[in-house]
N, C-alpha and C positions, 0 to 999 in steps of 0.2 A: 519698874516697868517689865513686862515680859514679852517676848515675841520671837519671831524667826528671822531668817536671813533677810526678807523683804522689809521687815520693821526696822531691823538694825540698819540696813543700808539706807532707807528713807531718812531716819533721824541723823545718820552720819552725814549724808549729803546736805542736810539742812544746817549742819554745824551744831546740832543740839545734843550731842553726846560728848561728855567729858570722861566717862568711866563706863567700861563694858564688863559685866560678870558673867562667867560662864560655868555651868556645872557639867562636868565630863563624866559620863557613866562608863564603868568598865565592861563593855560588851564587845564580843567578838563576832559581829555579823556584817557581812558585806563590807563595802569600802567607806561607809560613813557618808555624811553630807557636808558639802562645802558651806562654810558659815556664811559668807557673803561674796557671790561670784563677781561682782562688779566692784569690790573695793579698789579705790583708786591707788595707784602706785606711790603717790605722795602722801599716803596715810601712814603715820608712824604709831605703832602700838607698843607701849612699854608695860611688861608685867610688873605689877606693884605689890601683889599678894597672892598667895597660894596656900591651900590647906586642904587636908584630907578629912572629908566629913565622916562621922561615926559609922556609917553604913557602907562605906567604900568609895563614893564619888569623890572627885577632885574639883575643888572650887578654885577657879582661876579669875583674878581682878586684873584688868588692863585699863590704862589710860591713853587717851588720844593725844598726840602732839600735833 
């Protein structure tokens, strides 16, 4: 599944996410974008995997607890 902050938060609120994969691009423009503004404070993300892709981006995999 692909989507932005609204999609992520909708599925998280429904309890339909068990893993979240992000691709971080190394750009230096502005302040960035908040991933999910209304992420509940009781949500625990655990980094389970990370790797640098051949062209430079970083792939991060998190699980929800």
